[in-house]
TORVEXNU-338252 format. One record per residue (C-alpha): residue number from 1; residue in one letter; x, y, z. Coordinates in steps of 0.05 Angstrom, whole numbers, always signed. Each point is the difference from the previous one (the first is absolute). Last residue first. Example, Ala and Ser with C-alpha at 12.3 -4.5 7.8 and 13.67 -1.06 7.14 Angstrom:
2
nudo = 2	marvex = S	xx = +273	yy = -21	zz = +143
nudo = 1	marvex = A	xx = -27	yy = -69	zz = +13
***
This chain:
386
nudo = 386	marvex = X	xx = -942	yy = -1133	zz = -962
nudo = 385	marvex = X	xx = -20	yy = -30	zz = +66
nudo = 384	marvex = X	xx = +44	yy = -3	zz = +63
nudo = 383	marvex = X	xx = -15	yy = -65	zz = +36
nudo = 382	marvex = X	xx = +43	yy = -1	zz = +63
nudo = 381	marvex = X	xx = +58	yy = -27	zz = -41
nudo = 380	marvex = X	xx = +0	yy = +63	zz = -44
nudo = 379	marvex = X	xx = -2	yy = +44	zz = +63
nudo = 378	marvex = X	xx = +61	yy = -35	zz = +30
nudo = 377	marvex = X	xx = +36	yy = +4	zz = -66
nudo = 376	marvex = X	xx = -8	yy = +75	zz = -1
nudo = 375	marvex = X	xx = +22	yy = +9	zz = +72
nudo = 374	marvex = X	xx = +62	yy = -41	zz = -10
nudo = 373	marvex = X	xx = +18	yy = +34	zz = -65
nudo = 372	marvex = X	xx = -12	yy = +69	zz = +28
nudo = 371	marvex = X	xx = +39	yy = -9	zz = +65
nudo = 370	marvex = X	xx = +59	yy = -35	zz = -35
nudo = 369	marvex = X	xx = +8	yy = +54	zz = -52
nudo = 368	marvex = X	xx = -7	yy = -12	zz = -74
nudo = 367	marvex = X	xx = -37	yy = +64	zz = -16
nudo = 366	marvex = X	xx = +2	yy = -25	zz = -71
nudo = 365	marvex = X	xx = -37	yy = -62	zz = +23
nudo = 364	marvex = X	xx = -58	yy = +41	zz = +26
nudo = 363	marvex = X	xx = -4	yy = +43	zz = -62
nudo = 362	marvex = X	xx = +3	yy = -59	zz = -48
nudo = 361	marvex = X	xx = -51	yy = -38	zz = +41
nudo = 360	marvex = X	xx = -49	yy = +58	zz = -3
nudo = 359	marvex = X	xx = +8	yy = +4	zz = -75
nudo = 358	marvex = X	xx = -14	yy = -75	zz = -8
nudo = 357	marvex = X	xx = -60	yy = +7	zz = +47
nudo = 356	marvex = X	xx = -30	yy = +52	zz = -47
nudo = 355	marvex = X	xx = +0	yy = +73	zz = +20
nudo = 354	marvex = X	xx = -61	yy = +45	zz = +8
nudo = 353	marvex = X	xx = +8	yy = +18	zz = +74
nudo = 352	marvex = X	xx = +19	yy = +72	zz = -18
nudo = 351	marvex = X	xx = +67	yy = -9	zz = +36
nudo = 350	marvex = X	xx = +15	yy = -62	zz = -41
nudo = 349	marvex = X	xx = -23	yy = +33	zz = -65
nudo = 348	marvex = X	xx = +44	yy = +60	zz = +16
nudo = 347	marvex = X	xx = +61	yy = -44	zz = +13
nudo = 346	marvex = X	xx = -10	yy = -43	zz = -62
nudo = 345	marvex = X	xx = -9	yy = +62	zz = -45
nudo = 344	marvex = X	xx = +60	yy = +33	zz = +32
nudo = 343	marvex = X	xx = +41	yy = -59	zz = -22
nudo = 342	marvex = X	xx = +33	yy = -41	zz = +55
nudo = 341	marvex = X	xx = +71	yy = -14	zz = +24
nudo = 340	marvex = X	xx = +27	yy = +69	zz = +21
nudo = 339	marvex = X	xx = -66	yy = +28	zz = +26
nudo = 338	marvex = X	xx = -16	yy = -58	zz = +46
nudo = 337	marvex = X	xx = +72	yy = -14	zz = +19
nudo = 336	marvex = X	xx = +13	yy = +71	zz = +21
nudo = 335	marvex = X	xx = -67	yy = +1	zz = +36
nudo = 334	marvex = X	xx = +21	yy = -58	zz = +45
nudo = 333	marvex = X	xx = +71	yy = +23	zz = +9
nudo = 332	marvex = X	xx = -23	yy = +68	zz = +24
nudo = 331	marvex = X	xx = -52	yy = -31	zz = +46
nudo = 330	marvex = X	xx = +46	yy = -52	zz = +34
nudo = 329	marvex = X	xx = +15	yy = +45	zz = +60
nudo = 328	marvex = X	xx = -73	yy = -6	zz = +19
nudo = 327	marvex = X	xx = +8	yy = -73	zz = +17
nudo = 326	marvex = X	xx = -60	yy = -16	zz = +44
nudo = 325	marvex = X	xx = -51	yy = +52	zz = -24
nudo = 324	marvex = X	xx = +26	yy = +4	zz = -71
nudo = 323	marvex = X	xx = +6	yy = -75	zz = -8
nudo = 322	marvex = X	xx = -68	yy = -16	zz = +29
nudo = 321	marvex = X	xx = -33	yy = +57	zz = -37
nudo = 320	marvex = X	xx = +25	yy = -25	zz = -67
nudo = 319	marvex = X	xx = -22	yy = -72	zz = +14
nudo = 318	marvex = X	xx = -68	yy = +24	zz = +25
nudo = 317	marvex = X	xx = -10	yy = +40	zz = -63
nudo = 316	marvex = X	xx = +15	yy = -62	zz = -41
nudo = 315	marvex = X	xx = -51	yy = -41	zz = +41
nudo = 314	marvex = X	xx = -54	yy = +53	zz = -9
nudo = 313	marvex = X	xx = +17	yy = +0	zz = -74
nudo = 312	marvex = X	xx = -13	yy = -76	zz = -3
nudo = 311	marvex = X	xx = -68	yy = +7	zz = +33
nudo = 310	marvex = X	xx = -28	yy = +47	zz = -53
nudo = 309	marvex = X	xx = -24	yy = +64	zz = +33
nudo = 308	marvex = X	xx = -65	yy = +6	zz = +40
nudo = 307	marvex = X	xx = -47	yy = +53	zz = +25
nudo = 306	marvex = X	xx = -65	yy = -34	zz = +19
nudo = 305	marvex = X	xx = -65	yy = +37	zz = +2
nudo = 304	marvex = X	xx = -60	yy = -35	zz = +32
nudo = 303	marvex = X	xx = -72	yy = -15	zz = -19
nudo = 302	marvex = X	xx = +4	yy = +7	zz = -75
nudo = 301	marvex = X	xx = -31	yy = +60	zz = -35
nudo = 300	marvex = X	xx = +27	yy = -6	zz = -71
nudo = 299	marvex = X	xx = +3	yy = +75	zz = -9
nudo = 298	marvex = X	xx = +33	yy = +13	zz = +67
nudo = 297	marvex = X	xx = +52	yy = -55	zz = -12
nudo = 296	marvex = X	xx = +17	yy = +25	zz = -70
nudo = 295	marvex = X	xx = +11	yy = +70	zz = +27
nudo = 294	marvex = X	xx = +43	yy = -29	zz = +56
nudo = 293	marvex = X	xx = +43	yy = -37	zz = -51
nudo = 292	marvex = X	xx = +8	yy = +64	zz = -41
nudo = 291	marvex = X	xx = +24	yy = +36	zz = +62
nudo = 290	marvex = X	xx = +52	yy = -55	zz = +11
nudo = 289	marvex = X	xx = +32	yy = +14	zz = -68
nudo = 288	marvex = X	xx = +3	yy = +76	zz = +8
nudo = 287	marvex = X	xx = +25	yy = -5	zz = +72
nudo = 286	marvex = X	xx = +50	yy = -52	zz = -23
nudo = 285	marvex = X	xx = +26	yy = +50	zz = -50
nudo = 284	marvex = X	xx = +15	yy = +48	zz = +57
nudo = 283	marvex = X	xx = +29	yy = -52	zz = +49
nudo = 282	marvex = X	xx = +75	yy = -13	zz = -6
nudo = 281	marvex = X	xx = +33	yy = -21	zz = +65
nudo = 280	marvex = X	xx = +44	yy = -52	zz = -35
nudo = 279	marvex = X	xx = -7	yy = -68	zz = +34
nudo = 278	marvex = X	xx = -68	yy = +12	zz = +34
nudo = 277	marvex = X	xx = -35	yy = +32	zz = -59
nudo = 276	marvex = X	xx = -44	yy = +51	zz = +35
nudo = 275	marvex = X	xx = -74	yy = -16	zz = -7
nudo = 274	marvex = X	xx = -4	yy = -37	zz = +66
nudo = 273	marvex = X	xx = -66	yy = +31	zz = +20
nudo = 272	marvex = X	xx = +28	yy = +49	zz = +50
nudo = 271	marvex = X	xx = +52	yy = +22	zz = -52
nudo = 270	marvex = X	xx = -57	yy = +16	zz = -46
nudo = 269	marvex = X	xx = -69	yy = -28	zz = +16
nudo = 268	marvex = X	xx = -36	yy = -33	zz = +59
nudo = 267	marvex = X	xx = -72	yy = -22	zz = -12
nudo = 266	marvex = X	xx = -55	yy = +13	zz = +50
nudo = 265	marvex = X	xx = -70	yy = -27	zz = -14
nudo = 264	marvex = X	xx = +12	yy = -75	zz = +5
nudo = 263	marvex = X	xx = +64	yy = +8	zz = +39
nudo = 262	marvex = X	xx = +73	yy = +7	zz = -23
nudo = 261	marvex = X	xx = +51	yy = +1	zz = +56
nudo = 260	marvex = X	xx = +26	yy = -70	zz = -12
nudo = 259	marvex = X	xx = +16	yy = +20	zz = -71
nudo = 258	marvex = X	xx = +58	yy = +40	zz = +27
nudo = 257	marvex = X	xx = +38	yy = -64	zz = +15
nudo = 256	marvex = X	xx = +70	yy = +31	zz = +10
nudo = 255	marvex = X	xx = +45	yy = -22	zz = -58
nudo = 254	marvex = X	xx = +40	yy = +64	zz = +9
nudo = 253	marvex = X	xx = +34	yy = +59	zz = -33
nudo = 252	marvex = X	xx = -30	yy = +58	zz = +39
nudo = 251	marvex = X	xx = +12	yy = +68	zz = -33
nudo = 250	marvex = X	xx = +31	yy = +56	zz = +42
nudo = 249	marvex = X	xx = +4	yy = +69	zz = -31
nudo = 248	marvex = X	xx = +38	yy = +63	zz = -14
nudo = 247	marvex = X	xx = -6	yy = +60	zz = -46
nudo = 246	marvex = X	xx = +38	yy = +65	zz = -6
nudo = 245	marvex = X	xx = -6	yy = +54	zz = -52
nudo = 244	marvex = X	xx = +44	yy = +54	zz = -33
nudo = 243	marvex = X	xx = +67	yy = -16	zz = +33
nudo = 242	marvex = X	xx = +48	yy = +47	zz = -35
nudo = 241	marvex = X	xx = +69	yy = -19	zz = -23
nudo = 240	marvex = X	xx = +73	yy = +21	zz = +7
nudo = 239	marvex = X	xx = +44	yy = -56	zz = +25
nudo = 238	marvex = X	xx = -6	yy = -49	zz = -58
nudo = 237	marvex = X	xx = +45	yy = -58	zz = -17
nudo = 236	marvex = X	xx = -59	yy = -44	zz = -20
nudo = 235	marvex = X	xx = +30	yy = -61	zz = +35
nudo = 234	marvex = X	xx = +38	yy = +33	zz = +57
nudo = 233	marvex = X	xx = -39	yy = +64	zz = +16
nudo = 232	marvex = X	xx = -70	yy = -21	zz = -21
nudo = 231	marvex = X	xx = +9	yy = -69	zz = +29
nudo = 230	marvex = X	xx = +30	yy = +25	zz = +65
nudo = 229	marvex = X	xx = -54	yy = +52	zz = +10
nudo = 228	marvex = X	xx = -54	yy = -53	zz = -11
nudo = 227	marvex = X	xx = +37	yy = -47	zz = +47
nudo = 226	marvex = X	xx = +3	yy = +50	zz = +57
nudo = 225	marvex = X	xx = -71	yy = +25	zz = -10
nudo = 224	marvex = X	xx = -28	yy = -71	zz = +5
nudo = 223	marvex = X	xx = +40	yy = -10	zz = +65
nudo = 222	marvex = X	xx = -23	yy = +67	zz = +29
nudo = 221	marvex = X	xx = -73	yy = -20	zz = -7
nudo = 220	marvex = X	xx = +15	yy = -61	zz = +44
nudo = 219	marvex = X	xx = -2	yy = -72	zz = -24
nudo = 218	marvex = X	xx = -53	yy = -54	zz = -6
nudo = 217	marvex = X	xx = +14	yy = -73	zz = +13
nudo = 216	marvex = X	xx = -21	yy = -63	zz = -38
nudo = 215	marvex = X	xx = +34	yy = +22	zz = -65
nudo = 214	marvex = X	xx = -10	yy = +18	zz = -73
nudo = 213	marvex = X	xx = +30	yy = +69	zz = +5
nudo = 212	marvex = X	xx = -3	yy = +60	zz = -46
nudo = 211	marvex = X	xx = +37	yy = +65	zz = -11
nudo = 210	marvex = X	xx = -39	yy = +39	zz = -51
nudo = 209	marvex = X	xx = +24	yy = +50	zz = -53
nudo = 208	marvex = X	xx = -56	yy = +33	zz = -42
nudo = 207	marvex = X	xx = +35	yy = +37	zz = -55
nudo = 206	marvex = X	xx = +14	yy = +68	zz = -31
nudo = 205	marvex = X	xx = +57	yy = +29	zz = -41
nudo = 204	marvex = X	xx = +1	yy = -44	zz = -63
nudo = 203	marvex = X	xx = -76	yy = -7	zz = +8
nudo = 202	marvex = X	xx = -48	yy = -43	zz = +41
nudo = 201	marvex = X	xx = +52	yy = -51	zz = +21
nudo = 200	marvex = X	xx = -30	yy = -55	zz = +44
nudo = 199	marvex = X	xx = +54	yy = -27	zz = +47
nudo = 198	marvex = X	xx = -4	yy = -57	zz = +50
nudo = 197	marvex = X	xx = +57	yy = -6	zz = +50
nudo = 196	marvex = X	xx = +13	yy = -65	zz = +38
nudo = 195	marvex = X	xx = -8	yy = -37	zz = +65
nudo = 194	marvex = X	xx = -2	yy = -75	zz = +14
nudo = 193	marvex = X	xx = +38	yy = +6	zz = +65
nudo = 192	marvex = X	xx = +73	yy = -19	zz = +9
nudo = 191	marvex = X	xx = +24	yy = +70	zz = +16
nudo = 190	marvex = X	xx = -47	yy = +54	zz = -25
nudo = 189	marvex = X	xx = +11	yy = +5	zz = -74
nudo = 188	marvex = X	xx = +38	yy = +40	zz = -52
nudo = 187	marvex = X	xx = +16	yy = -32	zz = -66
nudo = 186	marvex = X	xx = -64	yy = -43	zz = +7
nudo = 185	marvex = X	xx = -37	yy = +36	zz = -56
nudo = 184	marvex = X	xx = -69	yy = -28	zz = -14
nudo = 183	marvex = X	xx = -51	yy = +16	zz = -54
nudo = 182	marvex = X	xx = +39	yy = +59	zz = -28
nudo = 181	marvex = X	xx = -38	yy = +35	zz = -55
nudo = 180	marvex = X	xx = +21	yy = +13	zz = -72
nudo = 179	marvex = X	xx = -21	yy = +51	zz = -52
nudo = 178	marvex = X	xx = +10	yy = +57	zz = +49
nudo = 177	marvex = X	xx = +75	yy = -9	zz = -1
nudo = 176	marvex = X	xx = +15	yy = +42	zz = +62
nudo = 175	marvex = X	xx = +55	yy = +48	zz = +20
nudo = 174	marvex = X	xx = -11	yy = +64	zz = -40
nudo = 173	marvex = X	xx = +31	yy = +49	zz = +48
nudo = 172	marvex = X	xx = -34	yy = +47	zz = +50
nudo = 171	marvex = X	xx = -38	yy = -57	zz = +32
nudo = 170	marvex = X	xx = -73	yy = -6	zz = +17
nudo = 169	marvex = X	xx = -21	yy = -52	zz = +52
nudo = 168	marvex = X	xx = -64	yy = -39	zz = +12
nudo = 167	marvex = X	xx = +16	yy = -32	zz = +66
nudo = 166	marvex = X	xx = -16	yy = -69	zz = +24
nudo = 165	marvex = X	xx = -8	yy = -38	zz = +65
nudo = 164	marvex = X	xx = -11	yy = -74	zz = +4
nudo = 163	marvex = X	xx = -30	yy = -60	zz = +33
nudo = 162	marvex = X	xx = -16	yy = -67	zz = -34
nudo = 161	marvex = X	xx = -17	yy = -40	zz = +61
nudo = 160	marvex = X	xx = +12	yy = -71	zz = +22
nudo = 159	marvex = X	xx = -49	yy = -52	zz = +25
nudo = 158	marvex = X	xx = -8	yy = -75	zz = +0
nudo = 157	marvex = X	xx = -67	yy = -24	zz = +25
nudo = 156	marvex = X	xx = -30	yy = -52	zz = +46
nudo = 155	marvex = X	xx = +22	yy = +27	zz = +68
nudo = 154	marvex = X	xx = -22	yy = +73	zz = -11
nudo = 153	marvex = X	xx = +58	yy = +39	zz = +29
nudo = 152	marvex = X	xx = +1	yy = +52	zz = -55
nudo = 151	marvex = X	xx = -69	yy = +20	zz = +23
nudo = 150	marvex = X	xx = -67	yy = +9	zz = -33
nudo = 149	marvex = X	xx = -52	yy = -6	zz = +55
nudo = 148	marvex = X	xx = -24	yy = +71	zz = -12
nudo = 147	marvex = X	xx = -15	yy = -18	zz = -72
nudo = 146	marvex = X	xx = +32	yy = +46	zz = -52
nudo = 145	marvex = X	xx = -51	yy = +51	zz = -24
nudo = 144	marvex = X	xx = -20	yy = -10	zz = -73
nudo = 143	marvex = X	xx = -73	yy = -18	zz = +15
nudo = 142	marvex = X	xx = -50	yy = -16	zz = -55
nudo = 141	marvex = X	xx = -68	yy = +2	zz = +34
nudo = 140	marvex = X	xx = -57	yy = -39	zz = -31
nudo = 139	marvex = X	xx = -76	yy = +3	zz = +6
nudo = 138	marvex = X	xx = +9	yy = +68	zz = +33
nudo = 137	marvex = X	xx = -14	yy = +39	zz = +63
nudo = 136	marvex = X	xx = +28	yy = +67	zz = +22
nudo = 135	marvex = X	xx = +3	yy = +30	zz = +70
nudo = 134	marvex = X	xx = +17	yy = +74	zz = +6
nudo = 133	marvex = X	xx = +48	yy = +56	zz = +19
nudo = 132	marvex = X	xx = +52	yy = -32	zz = +45
nudo = 131	marvex = X	xx = +2	yy = -59	zz = -50
nudo = 130	marvex = X	xx = -36	yy = -67	zz = +6
nudo = 129	marvex = X	xx = -7	yy = -51	zz = -57
nudo = 128	marvex = X	xx = -54	yy = -53	zz = +4
nudo = 127	marvex = X	xx = -1	yy = -61	zz = -44
nudo = 126	marvex = X	xx = -67	yy = -31	zz = -19
nudo = 125	marvex = X	xx = -45	yy = -61	zz = +2
nudo = 124	marvex = X	xx = +18	yy = -44	zz = +58
nudo = 123	marvex = X	xx = +38	yy = +53	zz = +38
nudo = 122	marvex = X	xx = +67	yy = +31	zz = -18
nudo = 121	marvex = X	xx = +52	yy = +43	zz = +33
nudo = 120	marvex = X	xx = +46	yy = +57	zz = -21
nudo = 119	marvex = X	xx = +27	yy = +49	zz = +51
nudo = 118	marvex = X	xx = +34	yy = +68	zz = +5
nudo = 117	marvex = X	xx = +2	yy = +23	zz = -72
nudo = 116	marvex = X	xx = +29	yy = +70	zz = -7
nudo = 115	marvex = X	xx = -41	yy = +45	zz = -45
nudo = 114	marvex = X	xx = +14	yy = +37	zz = -65
nudo = 113	marvex = X	xx = -60	yy = -19	zz = -42
nudo = 112	marvex = X	xx = -4	yy = -22	zz = -73
nudo = 111	marvex = X	xx = -69	yy = -15	zz = -29
nudo = 110	marvex = X	xx = -16	yy = -41	zz = -61
nudo = 109	marvex = X	xx = -70	yy = -7	zz = -30
nudo = 108	marvex = X	xx = -5	yy = +70	zz = -29
nudo = 107	marvex = X	xx = +70	yy = -3	zz = -29
nudo = 106	marvex = X	xx = +64	yy = +39	zz = +9
nudo = 105	marvex = X	xx = +39	yy = -66	zz = +0
nudo = 104	marvex = X	xx = +39	yy = +16	zz = -63
nudo = 103	marvex = X	xx = +24	yy = +68	zz = +24
nudo = 102	marvex = X	xx = +18	yy = -25	zz = +69
nudo = 101	marvex = X	xx = +35	yy = -61	zz = -30
nudo = 100	marvex = X	xx = +42	yy = +43	zz = -46
nudo = 99	marvex = X	xx = +21	yy = +45	zz = +57
nudo = 98	marvex = X	xx = +19	yy = -59	zz = +44
nudo = 97	marvex = X	xx = +40	yy = -33	zz = -56
nudo = 96	marvex = X	xx = +38	yy = +65	zz = -15
nudo = 95	marvex = X	xx = +15	yy = +10	zz = +74
nudo = 94	marvex = X	xx = +22	yy = -73	zz = +5
nudo = 93	marvex = X	xx = +56	yy = +8	zz = -51
nudo = 92	marvex = X	xx = +2	yy = -56	zz = -52
nudo = 91	marvex = X	xx = +65	yy = -28	zz = -27
nudo = 90	marvex = X	xx = +1	yy = -51	zz = -56
nudo = 89	marvex = X	xx = +47	yy = -56	zz = -21
nudo = 88	marvex = X	xx = -16	yy = -22	zz = -71
nudo = 87	marvex = X	xx = +0	yy = -73	zz = -24
nudo = 86	marvex = X	xx = +7	yy = -27	zz = -70
nudo = 85	marvex = X	xx = +76	yy = +6	zz = +2
nudo = 84	marvex = X	xx = +19	yy = +19	zz = +72
nudo = 83	marvex = X	xx = +72	yy = +8	zz = -22
nudo = 82	marvex = X	xx = +49	yy = -22	zz = +53
nudo = 81	marvex = X	xx = +65	yy = +24	zz = +31
nudo = 80	marvex = X	xx = +34	yy = -40	zz = +55
nudo = 79	marvex = X	xx = +55	yy = +42	zz = +31
nudo = 78	marvex = X	xx = +48	yy = -41	zz = +42
nudo = 77	marvex = X	xx = +32	yy = +12	zz = +68
nudo = 76	marvex = X	xx = -40	yy = -55	zz = +33
nudo = 75	marvex = X	xx = -63	yy = +38	zz = -19
nudo = 74	marvex = X	xx = -20	yy = +57	zz = -46
nudo = 73	marvex = X	xx = -67	yy = -10	zz = -34
nudo = 72	marvex = X	xx = -14	yy = +43	zz = -62
nudo = 71	marvex = X	xx = -62	yy = +18	zz = -39
nudo = 70	marvex = X	xx = -24	yy = +17	zz = -70
nudo = 69	marvex = X	xx = -69	yy = +15	zz = -31
nudo = 68	marvex = X	xx = -19	yy = +55	zz = +48
nudo = 67	marvex = X	xx = -63	yy = +41	zz = +14
nudo = 66	marvex = X	xx = -15	yy = +65	zz = +36
nudo = 65	marvex = X	xx = -58	yy = +39	zz = +30
nudo = 64	marvex = X	xx = -57	yy = -50	zz = -12
nudo = 63	marvex = X	xx = -67	yy = +37	zz = -3
nudo = 62	marvex = X	xx = -22	yy = -16	zz = -72
nudo = 61	marvex = X	xx = +36	yy = -68	zz = +3
nudo = 60	marvex = X	xx = -45	yy = -24	zz = +57
nudo = 59	marvex = X	xx = -39	yy = -56	zz = -35
nudo = 58	marvex = X	xx = +60	yy = -27	zz = -37
nudo = 57	marvex = X	xx = +32	yy = +0	zz = -68
nudo = 56	marvex = X	xx = +51	yy = -54	zz = -15
nudo = 55	marvex = X	xx = +21	yy = -53	zz = +49
nudo = 54	marvex = X	xx = +2	yy = +17	zz = +74
nudo = 53	marvex = X	xx = +48	yy = +21	zz = +54
nudo = 52	marvex = X	xx = -15	yy = +36	zz = +65
nudo = 51	marvex = X	xx = +18	yy = +61	zz = +41
nudo = 50	marvex = X	xx = -41	yy = +36	zz = +53
nudo = 49	marvex = X	xx = +24	yy = +64	zz = +32
nudo = 48	marvex = X	xx = -24	yy = +23	zz = +68
nudo = 47	marvex = X	xx = -29	yy = +58	zz = +40
nudo = 46	marvex = X	xx = -12	yy = +48	zz = -58
nudo = 45	marvex = X	xx = -48	yy = +46	zz = +38
nudo = 44	marvex = X	xx = -74	yy = +15	zz = -10
nudo = 43	marvex = X	xx = -28	yy = -65	zz = +27
nudo = 42	marvex = X	xx = -51	yy = +31	zz = +48
nudo = 41	marvex = X	xx = +22	yy = -47	zz = +56
nudo = 40	marvex = X	xx = -46	yy = -37	zz = +49
nudo = 39	marvex = X	xx = -26	yy = -43	zz = -56
nudo = 38	marvex = X	xx = -71	yy = -25	zz = -15
nudo = 37	marvex = X	xx = -27	yy = -17	zz = -69
nudo = 36	marvex = X	xx = -75	yy = -11	zz = -4
nudo = 35	marvex = X	xx = -38	yy = -36	zz = -56
nudo = 34	marvex = X	xx = -75	yy = +1	zz = -13
nudo = 33	marvex = X	xx = -16	yy = -50	zz = -56
nudo = 32	marvex = X	xx = -40	yy = +20	zz = -62
nudo = 31	marvex = X	xx = +61	yy = +6	zz = -45
nudo = 30	marvex = X	xx = +33	yy = -61	zz = +30
nudo = 29	marvex = X	xx = -17	yy = -52	zz = -55
nudo = 28	marvex = X	xx = +19	yy = +52	zz = -53
nudo = 27	marvex = X	xx = +74	yy = -13	zz = +16
nudo = 26	marvex = X	xx = +50	yy = +57	zz = -5
nudo = 25	marvex = X	xx = -18	yy = +30	zz = +67
nudo = 24	marvex = X	xx = +10	yy = -67	zz = +34
nudo = 23	marvex = X	xx = +70	yy = -6	zz = -29
nudo = 22	marvex = X	xx = +15	yy = +71	zz = +23
nudo = 21	marvex = X	xx = -23	yy = -15	zz = +71
nudo = 20	marvex = X	xx = +43	yy = -64	zz = +1
nudo = 19	marvex = X	xx = +62	yy = +35	zz = -25
nudo = 18	marvex = X	xx = -15	yy = +56	zz = +49
nudo = 17	marvex = X	xx = -3	yy = -45	zz = +60
nudo = 16	marvex = X	xx = +62	yy = -40	zz = -19
nudo = 15	marvex = X	xx = +46	yy = +57	zz = -20
nudo = 14	marvex = X	xx = -21	yy = +44	zz = +58
nudo = 13	marvex = X	xx = -67	yy = +29	zz = +18
nudo = 12	marvex = X	xx = -12	yy = -42	zz = +63
nudo = 11	marvex = X	xx = -65	yy = -32	zz = +23
nudo = 10	marvex = X	xx = -45	yy = -17	zz = -59
nudo = 9	marvex = X	xx = -74	yy = -5	zz = +16
nudo = 8	marvex = X	xx = -49	yy = -37	zz = -44
nudo = 7	marvex = X	xx = -77	yy = -2	zz = -5
nudo = 6	marvex = X	xx = -9	yy = +60	zz = +44
nudo = 5	marvex = X	xx = -42	yy = +21	zz = +60
nudo = 4	marvex = X	xx = +9	yy = +60	zz = +45
nudo = 3	marvex = X	xx = -8	yy = +1	zz = +76
nudo = 2	marvex = X	xx = -3	yy = +64	zz = +41
nudo = 1	marvex = X	xx = +29	yy = +6	zz = +70
***
C-alpha cells in the first residue's frame, strides 16, 4: 500500500471540515502547505439544512437561501412574537455550501478524495490515516468522526439528543408568512416530552417543517411522520401538499469531555470536538468560530491544542442538560419562560456565549424553577467566575 505525505489532513467534508479547509484556503500562511480532505461521500446531495443568527452581513450571505427578521414561539397556549432587530436568522442548504467549497478549494495545494477512513493513529512526529486505498501521514489530522468510546452512558456526562425529521412541503394554497419563521411550536407534541415543530417558510406555498425532540430517547420513523402529518393537517389545515425533500438527524447535546480525545497530532473537530452548543444544538457558527481558533493555533505553533469555552457557560449548559435529561416534561415551560421574559438580544448573546453575568442572572432567574435556581446557586457557591 502506498503512503502519501501532507502537512494537514481533514477527515469529514461537513460543516466543520469545510469551514476549516476554507479558512486555511483564505490565509496566505497555508498556500505552500499540502492539505488533504477525506470523506466517504461525494457531497452532491442536500443532506441537511443549517440555520443560524448573526448581526448584519455575514460570510455566507451569497449562498444563503432565505433570511428572516421576525419569529414566533408558541408555548403554553400563547404566541410570543419577536422582532430580531439587529439580528437576522439565516438558512443555508448543505448542497449550496458543498458546491461553494468545492469551487473555492479547487487549488493546487488542496486535494479532496472520496475514501472511507478506517484508522487514525499517531507516532512521535506524525499522524497516520489509513483508508482501503492508501496510508496518509500529516503533521496534524483534524478528525470529525465521533470517538468510538462516545456513549450516552458515559458516567461523567449528561446527555440528551436533538433528533428530528423534516419535510420541505409545497401546498396548493398560500399558507405561510415567509417573513417570519417558527422557532418552536409546542401546539402539537409527543406526550410529556420536550418536542415541538420548527418551521422555515421559503415562500407562501413552501416551507421546511420539522418535528424535533430534545430528549434522552430516540423515536421510530413512524413517530416523526405521525406528528408531521398532524401538524400539517391540524395547525396548517392542509391536506393536499407535496413532500419535495426529506431530512433527518440526531445531534448530541452533551457535556461529554470531547477534549480528552485530542492528541498532539490528532485534533477532534465538529460534533466530535464539542463544537455543538450543548444547550441548544446549534453548531454552524461555532464551526466558523472554532476554525479561526485552530488557524491561530497552527500559526502560533504551541505544543498542544486545547478547545475550551468559558467556564461559566459550561456550567449553564450543564444546568440545562440536567433539567432536560431528568425532567424532560419541563421543556415547554422552560423555553416559554426564556422567550417570554427576555429580549431576543439577551437570549442570542447568552446562546452565543457573549453575555455578561448580569444578563445570565436575568435569564436564570426568569426561568424561576426550583431545579434551575438550586443548580445555579450550587455552581455560584462552587466558585463560578464572571
